[in-house]
C-alpha positions, 0 to 999 in steps of 0.5 A, a space after each residue: 799500375 801506378 801507386 802513389 806513395 807520397 804526394 806531400 811537398 814538392 817531391 812525389 814518389 810513385 811506384 810503377 809496375 805491370 801494364 799501365 792503363 788509362 784508369 791509372 792516369 785518370 787517377 794520378 794526373 789530378 794528384 800531380 796537377 794539384 801538387 804543381 798548383 801547390 808547389 810550382 816545380 816538382 821533383 819525382 821518384 819513380 820506382 819501376 818494377 816489371 813494367 809490361 808496357 802501356 795500353 794505347 790510351 795510357 801512352 796518349 795520356 802520358 804524352 799529353 801530360 809530359 807535353 803540358 808539364 815538361 817545364 813543371 819538373 826540376 828533377 826525376 829519379 828513376 829506380 829501375 834495372 838496367 835495360 830499356 827503361 834506363 835507356 828511355 830515361 836517358 832519352 827523356 833527359 835529352 828531350 827535356 833538358 831543363 829536368 835533371 834525370 838520374 837512374 838508380 839501381 833497385 835497392 837504392 830508393 833512399 838514395 834516389 829520394 835524397 837526390 830528388 830532394 837535394 837542395 830543398 828547404 823545409 
């Protein structure tokens, strides 16, 4: 499940948990694309809890979105426990060198949001 917590301004906040489904992406991708249209480059904060993986079609949705919009993000803060998600985030930072990624421990959501919005003017 992907829950959008905030889509106002160039910093988007989402919460991810459980198994990610195609329906999640069908609902969320238009919100991201609208925000890209309105603000240009985006920043995101992803809080990831108990991720159980992706259904195959959702993995394809994620890959298509990332390939299409890889240059539309400046920063991405990922709040998650240490483990495979943190490792995967570091891999994405190599694959998407124009995007600044940073992993935050659970409980550091306010710090992650502050970092994601750093340098933005109102």
